[in-house]
MDAnalysis code that builds the backbone (N, CA, C; Angstrom):
import MDAnalysis as mda
import numpy as np

u = mda.Universe.empty(321, n_residues=107, atom_resindex=np.repeat(np.arange(107), 3), trajectory=True)
u.add_TopologyAttr("name", ["N", "CA", "C"] * 107)
u.add_TopologyAttr("resid", np.arange(1, 108))
u.add_TopologyAttr("resname", ["MET", "GLN", "THR", "ILE", "GLY", "ILE", "LYS", "GLU", "LEU", "LYS", "THR", "ASN", "PRO", "SER", "VAL", "LEU", "THR", "LYS", "ALA", "MET", "ASP", "ALA", "LYS", "GLU", "TYR", "LEU", "LEU", "ILE", "SER", "LYS", "ARG", "GLY", "LYS", "PRO", "PHE", "ALA", "LEU", "THR", "THR", "ALA", "LEU", "ASP", "ASP", "PRO", "LEU", "PHE", "ASP", "LEU", "GLY", "LEU", "LYS", "THR", "TRP", "LEU", "LEU", "THR", "ARG", "ALA", "TYR", "ALA", "ASP", "SER", "GLY", "LEU", "SER", "LEU", "GLY", "GLN", "LEU", "ALA", "ARG", "ALA", "LEU", "ASP", "LYS", "SER", "TYR", "SER", "ASP", "THR", "VAL", "LYS", "LEU", "LEU", "ALA", "LEU", "LEU", "ASN", "ILE", "PRO", "VAL", "LEU", "ASP", "TYR", "ASP", "LEU", "ALA", "ASP", "GLU", "LEU", "ASP", "THR", "LEU", "GLU", "THR", "LEU", "ALA"])
u.atoms.positions = np.array([
    [8.818, 0.494, -0.810],
    [9.510, 0.408, -2.080],
    [10.266, -0.918, -2.100],
    [10.119, -1.594, -3.184],
    [10.775, -2.880, -3.371],
    [12.073, -2.679, -4.155],
    [13.065, -3.509, -3.875],
    [14.331, -3.459, -4.605],
    [14.539, -4.780, -5.316],
    [15.025, -4.691, -6.538],
    [15.289, -5.902, -7.320],
    [16.567, -5.688, -8.125],
    [17.344, -6.736, -8.263],
    [18.544, -6.680, -9.090],
    [18.179, -6.742, -10.555],
    [18.981, -6.118, -11.389],
    [18.669, -6.063, -12.821],
    [18.657, -7.461, -13.448],
    [19.527, -8.351, -12.968],
    [19.525, -9.723, -13.492],
    [18.231, -10.432, -13.133],
    [17.792, -10.256, -11.888],
    [16.537, -10.878, -11.463],
    [15.359, -10.308, -12.249],
    [15.396, -9.014, -12.535],
    [14.329, -8.380, -13.306],
    [14.252, -8.962, -14.712],
    [15.412, -9.272, -15.287],
    [15.430, -9.877, -16.628],
    [14.759, -11.245, -16.630],
    [14.957, -12.001, -15.548],
    [14.370, -13.340, -15.494],
    [12.938, -13.333, -14.979],
    [12.551, -12.271, -14.284],
    [11.203, -12.188, -13.719],
    [10.620, -10.789, -13.929],
    [10.322, -10.418, -15.179],
    [9.835, -9.061, -15.457],
    [8.452, -8.767, -14.877],
    [7.731, -9.791, -14.465],
    [6.402, -9.542, -13.898],
    [6.486, -8.768, -12.586],
    [7.644, -8.774, -11.939],
    [7.832, -7.992, -10.714],
    [7.579, -6.510, -11.009],
    [8.045, -6.059, -12.141],
    [7.858, -4.660, -12.541],
    [6.377, -4.359, -12.751],
    [5.703, -5.226, -13.486],
    [4.281, -5.028, -13.755],
    [3.476, -5.011, -12.466],
    [3.776, -5.936, -11.572],
    [3.048, -5.997, -10.299],
    [3.281, -4.735, -9.467],
    [4.493, -4.251, -9.442],
    [4.799, -3.037, -8.687],
    [4.049, -1.838, -9.269],
    [3.998, -1.732, -10.591],
    [3.312, -0.612, -11.217],
    [1.811, -0.702, -10.985],
    [1.254, -1.904, -11.071],
    [-0.176, -2.088, -10.813],
    [-0.529, -1.727, -9.377],
    [0.389, -1.973, -8.455],
    [0.164, -1.679, -7.038],
    [0.507, -0.224, -6.687],
    [0.855, 0.580, -7.695],
    [1.229, 1.989, -7.490],
    [2.432, 2.118, -6.558],
    [3.364, 1.196, -6.680],
    [4.573, 1.215, -5.872],
    [5.758, 1.578, -6.747],
    [6.836, 1.943, -6.094],
    [8.079, 2.226, -6.791],
    [8.940, 0.983, -6.740],
    [9.764, 0.828, -7.734],
    [10.662, -0.311, -7.789],
    [12.068, 0.217, -8.006],
    [12.934, -0.057, -7.042],
    [14.331, 0.350, -7.133],
    [15.097, -0.798, -7.771],
    [15.733, -0.530, -8.880],
    [16.505, -1.551, -9.594],
    [17.975, -1.326, -9.280],
    [18.622, -2.406, -8.875],
    [20.046, -2.297, -8.553],
    [20.869, -3.041, -9.594],
    [22.098, -2.586, -9.744],
    [23.040, -3.199, -10.679],
    [24.327, -3.412, -9.896],
    [24.684, -4.676, -9.755],
    [25.857, -5.052, -8.963],
    [25.770, -4.521, -7.533],
    [24.551, -4.568, -6.978],
    [24.337, -4.173, -5.595],
    [24.181, -2.686, -5.348],
    [24.283, -1.870, -6.391],
    [24.159, -0.422, -6.233],
    [22.884, 0.064, -6.927],
    [22.201, 1.050, -6.322],
    [20.999, 1.582, -6.970],
    [21.303, 2.050, -8.391],
    [20.425, 1.658, -9.310],
    [20.649, 1.934, -10.720],
    [19.505, 2.760, -11.312],
    [18.265, 2.398, -10.975],
    [17.105, 3.074, -11.549],
    [15.928, 2.979, -10.589],
    [15.001, 3.901, -10.756],
    [13.773, 3.902, -9.987],
    [12.630, 3.951, -10.984],
    [11.692, 3.025, -10.845],
    [10.569, 2.997, -11.777],
    [9.304, 3.479, -11.089],
    [8.443, 4.085, -11.879],
    [7.135, 4.518, -11.406],
    [6.169, 4.496, -12.590],
    [4.896, 4.365, -12.282],
    [3.874, 4.373, -13.324],
    [3.700, 5.794, -13.868],
    [3.293, 5.908, -15.106],
    [3.141, 7.228, -15.720],
    [1.970, 8.027, -15.151],
    [1.042, 7.364, -14.465],
    [-0.067, 8.106, -13.868],
    [0.229, 8.515, -12.426],
    [1.471, 8.417, -12.021],
    [1.891, 8.792, -10.675],
    [1.806, 10.309, -10.515],
    [1.352, 10.784, -9.357],
    [1.287, 12.235, -9.126],
    [2.635, 12.932, -9.266],
    [3.700, 12.182, -9.178],
    [5.048, 12.725, -9.341],
    [5.166, 13.542, -10.622],
    [4.548, 13.088, -11.682],
    [4.664, 13.778, -12.960],
    [3.810, 15.036, -13.015],
    [2.697, 15.042, -12.302],
    [1.830, 16.219, -12.293],
    [2.382, 17.326, -11.399],
    [2.982, 16.955, -10.298],
    [3.425, 17.926, -9.310],
    [4.840, 18.416, -9.507],
    [5.661, 17.602, -10.069],
    [7.078, 17.900, -10.119],
    [7.763, 17.173, -8.980],
    [8.981, 16.798, -9.185],
    [9.703, 15.968, -8.239],
    [9.858, 16.633, -6.870],
    [10.258, 17.892, -6.835],
    [10.486, 18.564, -5.555],
    [9.203, 18.622, -4.729],
    [8.123, 19.072, -5.336],
    [6.858, 19.182, -4.619],
    [6.385, 17.818, -4.152],
    [6.507, 16.831, -5.005],
    [6.071, 15.491, -4.632],
    [6.884, 14.954, -3.459],
    [8.200, 15.079, -3.531],
    [9.049, 14.575, -2.452],
    [8.758, 15.284, -1.130],
    [8.585, 16.594, -1.186],
    [8.312, 17.348, 0.035],
    [6.947, 17.009, 0.627],
    [5.928, 16.878, -0.210],
    [4.605, 16.530, 0.316],
    [4.599, 15.107, 0.868],
    [5.351, 14.204, 0.257],
    [5.456, 12.839, 0.794],
    [6.171, 12.874, 2.148],
    [7.193, 13.693, 2.272],
    [7.898, 13.814, 3.544],
    [6.953, 14.353, 4.615],
    [6.106, 15.314, 4.255],
    [5.119, 15.842, 5.200],
    [4.127, 14.748, 5.593],
    [3.613, 14.020, 4.606],
    [2.634, 12.962, 4.869],
    [3.215, 11.864, 5.759],
    [4.503, 11.644, 5.661],
    [5.176, 10.619, 6.469],
    [5.712, 11.186, 7.781],
    [5.270, 12.389, 8.137],
    [5.662, 13.075, 9.378],
    [7.136, 13.450, 9.431],
    [7.755, 13.604, 8.285],
    [9.155, 14.008, 8.237],
    [9.344, 15.512, 8.229],
    [8.285, 16.247, 7.888],
    [8.324, 17.708, 7.866],
    [7.087, 18.253, 8.568],
    [7.229, 19.401, 9.193],
    [6.062, 20.085, 9.762],
    [5.389, 20.886, 8.649],
    [4.199, 21.385, 8.939],
    [3.496, 22.219, 7.960],
    [4.308, 23.471, 7.649],
    [4.897, 24.069, 8.662],
    [5.721, 25.263, 8.445],
    [6.943, 24.975, 7.594],
    [7.602, 23.858, 7.869],
    [8.777, 23.486, 7.069],
    [8.377, 23.242, 5.617],
    [7.240, 22.565, 5.426],
    [6.772, 22.302, 4.065],
    [6.465, 23.604, 3.338],
    [5.762, 24.513, 3.995],
    [5.412, 25.794, 3.373],
    [6.668, 26.570, 2.981],
    [7.651, 26.614, 3.880],
    [8.894, 27.333, 3.575],
    [9.651, 26.665, 2.424],
    [9.708, 25.337, 2.425],
    [10.446, 24.628, 1.376],
    [9.797, 24.818, 0.005],
    [8.465, 24.933, -0.007],
    [7.746, 25.143, -1.266],
    [7.627, 26.623, -1.617],
    [8.065, 27.489, -0.693],
    [7.945, 28.939, -0.854],
    [6.492, 29.338, -1.088],
    [5.610, 28.780, -0.224],
    [4.182, 29.059, -0.304],
    [3.694, 29.543, 1.053],
    [2.555, 30.203, 1.052],
    [1.927, 30.589, 2.309],
    [1.329, 29.337, 2.964],
    [1.012, 29.460, 4.261],
    [0.355, 28.341, 4.934],
    [-0.946, 27.990, 4.224],
    [-1.703, 29.014, 3.871],
    [-2.993, 28.816, 3.217],
    [-2.839, 28.047, 1.908],
    [-1.887, 28.466, 1.071],
    [-1.665, 27.783, -0.204],
    [-1.153, 26.358, 0.006],
    [-0.349, 26.160, 1.039],
    [0.172, 24.827, 1.337],
    [-0.956, 23.905, 1.786],
    [-1.851, 24.418, 2.625],
    [-2.994, 23.625, 3.077],
    [-3.891, 23.270, 1.897],
    [-4.089, 24.209, 0.972],
    [-4.898, 23.935, -0.224],
    [-4.257, 22.838, -1.074],
    [-2.929, 22.896, -1.224],
    [-2.221, 21.870, -1.981],
    [-2.392, 20.504, -1.321],
    [-2.240, 20.455, -0.014],
    [-2.401, 19.186, 0.702],
    [-3.819, 18.650, 0.553],
    [-4.796, 19.540, 0.577],
    [-6.188, 19.115, 0.392],
    [-6.399, 18.518, -0.995],
    [-5.805, 19.139, -2.009],
    [-5.917, 18.608, -3.374],
    [-5.306, 17.211, -3.498],
    [-4.281, 16.967, -2.690],
    [-3.590, 15.674, -2.736],
    [-4.165, 14.662, -1.751],
    [-5.246, 15.060, -1.069],
    [-5.869, 14.199, -0.055],
    [-4.899, 13.807, 1.057],
    [-4.040, 14.739, 1.426],
    [-3.109, 14.532, 2.531],
    [-3.659, 15.317, 3.713],
    [-3.994, 14.641, 4.807],
    [-4.562, 15.362, 5.948],
    [-3.577, 16.365, 6.542],
    [-4.101, 17.518, 6.874],
    [-3.269, 18.558, 7.468],
    [-3.077, 18.257, 8.951],
    [-4.121, 17.760, 9.588],
    [-4.054, 17.403, 10.994],
    [-4.249, 15.898, 11.132],
    [-3.392, 15.288, 11.899],
    [-3.530, 13.871, 12.214],
    [-3.861, 13.814, 13.695],
    [-5.126, 13.957, 13.989],
    [-5.577, 14.150, 15.356],
    [-6.444, 12.982, 15.775],
    [-6.094, 12.355, 16.878],
    [-6.857, 11.232, 17.397],
    [-7.631, 11.688, 18.630],
    [-8.896, 11.978, 18.442],
    [-9.733, 12.473, 19.529],
    [-9.847, 11.442, 20.647],
    [-9.872, 10.173, 20.303],
    [-9.988, 9.122, 21.317],
    [-8.816, 9.176, 22.289],
    [-7.608, 9.410, 21.779],
    [-6.438, 9.526, 22.661],
    [-6.581, 10.712, 23.610],
    [-7.069, 11.821, 23.094],
    [-7.244, 13.007, 23.928],
    [-8.290, 12.762, 25.013],
    [-9.374, 12.107, 24.648],
    [-10.413, 11.815, 25.631],
    [-9.898, 10.858, 26.698],
    [-9.108, 9.876, 26.305],
    [-8.500, 8.948, 27.274],
    [-7.604, 9.704, 28.243],
    [-6.818, 10.623, 27.710],
    [-5.918, 11.421, 28.551],
    [-6.709, 12.276, 29.535],
    [-7.767, 12.917, 29.054],
    [-8.595, 13.735, 29.932],
    [-9.271, 12.895, 31.016],
    [-9.710, 11.721, 30.630],
    [-10.345, 10.812, 31.577],
    [-9.352, 10.369, 32.654],
    [-8.119, 10.108, 32.237],
    [-7.068, 9.713, 33.172],
    [-6.740, 10.841, 34.134],
    [-6.718, 12.063, 33.636],
    [-6.393, 13.220, 34.458],
    [-7.520, 13.589, 35.423],
    [-8.735, 13.228, 35.077],
    [-9.911, 13.616, 35.901],
    [-10.061, 12.800, 37.145],
])
C-alpha cells in the first residue's frame, strides 16, 4: 500500500490512477495523519464485505490460521475452505521440495 499526502495528490493526481490500475490501495494522509483509503470499484472488498475481505487477507498473509478464520467468520471449516477456493487463496502452502530436502538430510 502506498501513502501520499493530500497536497501531493493535488499536484500529481496520476498517482491515484496508477494505484487503481495496479489494483493497489492508496492511503491518503492529511497533515501527516491517515485521512482516506482508496480502492478501485471492482475490488473484491465490495463483493465480500469489509470484515470477510480483511479476514481472508489476514489468512492469505499468514496472519490467521484456518481455524481462526473459520471462527471469526462463524463458518464451518468446509464452508471456509470453499470461500478460500472461490477467492483463489490456497488453503495449504506446502513446499514439497523442502520436505524432500529434510527427508534426504535425515536419511
